[in-house]
N, C-alpha and C positions, 0 to 999 in steps of 0.2 A: 510448075516444073519440078521434076524429081531429081535429086542428087544423092550420092552415097560416098561417104568417106570412112576411114578406119581410125578409131581411137583405141584406148586401152585402159584397163583398171587392173587391180590386183585381187587375187583370191588366195588366202593363205600366203605361201611364199612364191607363188607363181603368177605370171601375168596372164591376162585374159583379153583377147581382141574383142572390141565392141564395134559392131556395125552401126554407123551413124547414118540413118535414113532421113532425109529432109524433103518435105513436100511443101511447095509454095503454090497456093491457088487463090482464085478470086473468091471473095466472100467477106463476111464480117471480119474485120481485122482482129487477129488474135495470135498468141504465141504459146503453144503447148508442147511440153516435153513429156513423153511417156516411156515406161520401161523400168519400173522398180527403182526409183531414184532415192538416193540419200540427200540430206539437206544441202550439202555442198554442190550437188549437181542441179537440184531444183533452183538454186540461186544463180546458176550459170546463165540463164536466159537474160537476166538483167546485165550481167557483165558483158556477155557477147554482144547484145544489142547496142550498148553504149560504146564498146570497143570498136565496133564496125563504124559507127557514126563518127567517133573521134579520130579514126584513121583516114577519114576523108571520103568514105563511100556512102552514097545516098541510095537508100532502098525504099521501095513502095511499102505502104502499110497494107499488107495482105494477110490472109489466113496462113499461118505457118504451123506445121505439125512436124515434130521431130520424134523419131522412134529410135531408142537405144536397144539393140538386140545383141544377145538373147535376153528375153524379158524376164527370165527366171533368176538372173544373177543381179544382185544388188550392186548398183554403181555408186561408188563413194569417192571417186577421184576428181578433183578440180581440173585435172589434166584433160578432161573431155571438153573443156572450153574451146580449145583450138580446133579439133575436128568438127565441132558444131558450127563454129564461125566459118570454116572453110566450106563446109557443106552448104551453108546459107549463101555464101558468095557464088558458089557454083550454080545453085538453084536460081539465083537472080541474074545469072548470065555474066557475072563479072569475071569469073575464072573458068577456064576450060576443064571439063571433067577428065579428059584423057591425060592431063598433066598430073593428076593426083592418084591415078590408079597404081596399085602396088606400093602405096606410101602410107606410113603410120604417122599420125599427128598426136603429140602429147605435150601439152603445156597449159598452164593457167594464163588467163588474160587479165591485164589490168584495165581500168576504165579508159586509159589512154591508148590501149592497144599493144602494150609491151608484153612480151612473153616472159612468164615467170616459171621458175623451176618447180617440179613436183616430185613427190616420193615414188619410188618403185620403178624408175626408168630402166634399170638393168633387167629385171624379170620381164618387163614389157617388151624390151628389145629382143631378148632371147626368144620369147614366144612369137614375136613378129617374124623373126627369121624362120622359125619352124613352120609358120603359116605361108611362107613363100613371099613375104613382102620384101621389097628391094631397098626402100628408103625409109628414113625416120627423120621427122622434123621436131626439134626440141629447143628449149631455151639454152642460151650459152652456158649457164651454170650446170646443166645436165649433160653437156657434150662428152666430158671425160668418162662418165659412167656408161653412156651409150657406146663409146668407142671400144669398150672391153669386149664387145661381140664382133667377131670377124664375119665378113660376108654380107654386110649391110651398110649402105651409104648413110652417113650421119650429116645432117644439115643443122647448123646452129643459127638461129634467127633471133634478132633482137626485137623486131616489131612486126605487127601484122601487115603493115603497108609494105615492108621489105619482102615478106613472104609472097604477097600478091604480085609484086613486081617480078620476083624471081620465077614464079610459076608461069607468069605471062610470057616472059622473054627467055627463060632458061639461061640467064647470064648473070643475074645479080646475086644468086646464092650458089655457093660452092660447097662440096663435101668437106667436112673438117678432116684434115689430115691426121692419121693416127699419131698420137704422142705417147711418150713413155708413161706407163702407169705410175701413179703416185701412191706411195705407201700412206695409208691412213691408220694410225694406231687406234684400236678400238677403245683404249682406256689409258691414254697418257703414256709417258715414258716408262720403259721397263726398268725395274730395279735389279740389283745384282746380288747373288748369294755371297759374294766376297764381303758384303757389309755385315753378314751374320757371324758373330763370334760364338764358338761353342756349338751346342745343340747338334752334335754329330749324328746321333741316332735319328733325330727328326729330319735332318737333311738327307740321310740315307733313305728314310722312308719316303720322302718326297721324290727322290731320284727314282726309286722303284715305281712309285705312282706315275711319274711322267713317262717312264719307259713302257709301262704296260697299260696306261690309261685307267688306273685304278682310283677309286674313291677313297678319301682319307678323313679320319676323325682325329683331331688333336685335342687332348685334355690337359690342362695345366693351369698353374696359378696366374693371376694377373701380372703382366709385365714379363712373362717368360719368353715372349717373342713369337707367339702363335700367328698373330696377324702379319708380322714382319716376314715370317717364313712363307705364309700362304700367298702373299702378294708377289713373291719371287718365283712361284712355281711356273708361271707362264714363260719366264725367261729361260728355262731349261727344256722346254718342249721343242720337238723337232720343227723345222720350218714347214709351213703349210705347202701342200701341192697346189697347183693352179686350180684344180677342181675344188679343193677345200676352200681356197681363197674366194672363188666365185660363189660358193654356197654362203659363206659369211657375208660377202658383199651384198648379195641378194637380200639377205635378212635385214641388214642394216639399212639398205636402200628403202625397203618397204616400211621399216620403222622410222624413217626420216632421220637417221643418226649418222649419216655419212658427213664427215667434217669437210666443210667448204666444197661439197659436191666433188671431191677428188676421185681418183680412180680406184684401183683394186686394193682391198685391205689385205696386207700381207703379214700383219702381226696378229697372233692369236688373241682372241678376246679374253678379257678378264672382267667379270661382273661381280659386284659385291652389294647386293640390295640390303637396305636397312631392315631391322627385325620387325618394323611396323608394316612392312609391305604386305599387301593382301594376296590371297591365293590366286585371284585372277591375274594380278600383275606378275606373279611367279610363273604360272602355267600358261598364260596367254588367254585371251578371250575378248569379251565385249560383244555388242550387238552385231558388229562386223568383226570377227576375230582377228586380233593382231598378235604378233609374237610376244611372248613373255620372257622373263629372265632366263629360263632354261633354254629357250631357243636363241636368245641373244648371246648366250655362252656357248653355242654350238661350235665344236672343234676347239674349244678353249677351256676356261676354268670358271666355275661358279663357286663363289666363296660365301658361306653363311657364317658370319661371326656371331658369337653369343647364341649358339644354336637353340638352347632351351627357351630363349626369349621370343622366338618365333611362335606364332599361333599353331595349335595342334593341327588345324585344318590345312594350314600352309605346308607343314612338314609331310602330312600324309599324301598330298597331291604329288609329291616327288617320287612316289613309288613307281608309277608307270614309266616316266621318262628315264629313271635310273635303270630299270629292267629292260625296256624295249628300245631305248635310244630315240624315241619319238613320243609325241603327245598328241592325242586326238581331242579336238574341241568340237562338240556338237551344238549347233544352233538350229533354229527353225528353218532358216534359208539355206544352210549348208553345214556339212560335216567336214572339217579341215584337219589335216595332219601336219604338224610342225616338227622339224628335226630337232633333236636335243642330245646329240652325242657330245657330252662334256665330262670333264673330271670335276666331281663334287668334292670340295674341301670344306670341312666343318671345324669350327673351333668352339670350345666351351670351357668354363671353369668347372672344377670337380664338385662344387657346392655353391649355394647362394653367396656366401662371403668370399669364396674363391680360394680358400687356403686349406681345404681338407687334404691331409696327407703331407703338408708342407713341413719341412724340418725347421724352418726359421720362425714361422708365425703360426700360432695356434688357431684352429678353426673354432668359430663361435656358433656354428649351426647345430641344431638338434638333429639326431638321426632321422626323425620323421621328415624334417625340412629337406635334408639331403635326398631322401627317397622321393619326395614329392617333386623335387627339382629335376632329378635325373630321369624320372619316369615320364617326363614330357616327351622324351625321345622313345618311340615305340620300338619293340623288338624287330618287327618286319623291316622298319627303316634301317636299323642298325645292321641287319642281316645283309643289306645291299651295299654296305660300306666295307670295302675289302681290308683296309688297314686302319687299326685302332692303336694309337700311341699316346703315351704320356710325355708331355713336354715339361721337364723340370726347370727350376729356377737356375739362371745362369750364374756360375761361380765367378767371383771377383777376378781370379787369375785368368779365366777364359776371356772375360770382358776386356781386360787390360793387356792381353797378349799382343806382342809386337808382330808376330808372324801372321801374315795375311791369310784369310780363309780362302778356300778353293773358289774360283770364280764360276759364274754361270756358264761361260763359254766352254770351260773344261768339262763341266758336268754334262752339258748339252751334247758334247761329242760322244760320250759314253751312251747317253740316252738315244741319240740318233742311230748309233751302231746297233743297239739292241732292238730298236724299232724296225730297222732295216731287216734284221733276221726274222722278225715276226711277219712283216709284209710278205717276204718270200715264202714263208711256211704256210701262211693263211690265205694266200692269193686264191687257191682253188675254192675257198669257202667264203669269199667275198667279205673278209674282215681285214682290218689293218693293225689291230693290237690285241693282246691277250685278253683284256677285259671284255671284248666283244665275242669271245668264243662261247658257243652253246655247249651243252653237255656232250652231245654227239661229237662235235669237233674236238672237244677236250680229250675224249677217249682216243681219238685217232692221232693227236699231235703231242700228247704229253706223257711219254713213257717215264715210269719211275723205276729206280733201282729197288731191289728187294729191301734194302735197309731203309730207304725212303718210304716205301709202302708200309713197313712195320711201324715206323715212327708216326706216320699219318694215322694208322689204325689206333695207336695208343692215344693220340691227341683227340681223335673222334670220340672215343669213349669217355675220356676225362672231361672234355669241354661240352659234352652233350650237343654236338653239332647238328645242325639241320643239313639236308642235302645241298641246299644253296651254299651254306658256309663251307662244306666240304669242297665243292667245286671252286669256290673263290680262293681257298687256301692253295689249291693246285695251280690256279691261274697266277697267283702272286709268286709261287715257287717257280713256275715256268718263266716269269719275268726275271727273277733273280738269276736263274740259269742262263737266260739270254744275256744278261749283263756280264756274266762270267764267260760267255762264249761256249757254254756246255750244251751238248746235244741232248743228254739225258738228265732228268731231274734227280739230283742226288739228295742224300739225307741232310746235308748242311743247308741246302736250298729250302727244303721242307721245314727244317728247324727254324730258320730265319722267318719264313712265312708264318709259322705258328706263333712265333714271338710277336710279330706285327699284328696278329689277329687276337691275341689273348687279352680278354677284358679284365683280368684280375687286377684289382687295385684302381680301376678307373671309376668305380662307383656308378657304373652305368648298367641299368638293368632293363 
């Protein structure tokens, strides 16, 4: 007897519907699964067979052939256990075929027949809706995730026997009622800028970066507060839209990083990989490509502390995602594109000992050691970082000041207002912040006063700017003007943008 059910797997950041075709026929007993399987799916035949037996269903030993289509997509999700089991039960006549039409099944099975949560339920559910499926059956832990998609009935089932009873009688299983989405911080509790004393220029630079989506490099002595500042950048970014939240939640669902399988992620991600992280972990990849750190930081912040300690290959792979906002990973079986629109924040010491240029402590590094250290950061990578600032040592009077510093909430109000102006201006060009402007868009939306144009010309000649650097100074100046509420970019805006871009004294070549 032949039966067909629908399962799903993930490919990149999207779900893919898998047709599970089951044929049970007379012949030498066997159990074969075909269709470009990963190890997790190859092992499912043992889990499924045992789960069916331990759920109280007796089936004959016959020749069983299961085809997972399309055959050219590698299947790597243990969530195919459930559709395989349901297909087998239909083929053996235990379940009616008509009750499973237009339904997606996605769960791993234990040997006792319990349904277990799997990664990637959100993109699977989204694709199921696009394919016209009306129902989805998942483990209870995945219910909140599936409920984020409107227009599809979600059934949370604890055990395979409960599923069979419900499909037989249409009474034992009920759609899970939509519940309020739960906030799942991507990286713990957010910290506040009110904790940072002094460092007014650095905080101003980070405010500009947050408002316009600009990348930042901070250079300073150890203990100046670079890491402290970077960890608070996410706290001043505007709240995510629902679309942005869905994008982030999809990524974290596929990566298996949703905390307690809760609902929508509403807090912008903050990722801070260690400097020993490999290029594959940063960019994404593997035999079946998975999101890397640049994708996990999508719509949020990627923080690279001690930048020169990262491998050169690791730093160079950042060029494409910083320029394009996405990264393409090519493998034999598939070429996948992962989103990577994030703010890159880098921190480094000015030299190996960390005290070059410091007024209080002398540097012990030889000039060639400093050059070797700073040359680990290539010019093309630096060119893609809009804001370069030096973070000085905090003065004692600033550290002990009784007056509280400005809070993240206050700064976020200004950032949100500036970002709103950008969204209105850039809506026809499908961009949401100044950092995403192309050269053509920049020409149309960034008028400069004659004084500003003259100042920019002088800086271009003095700093030997590339065309990319020229564009990025204008983008930063546009953001400063947005924070001021100005329509036209004035000389003071350009002057501040140049100051934030000038590498003099940073010892970065």
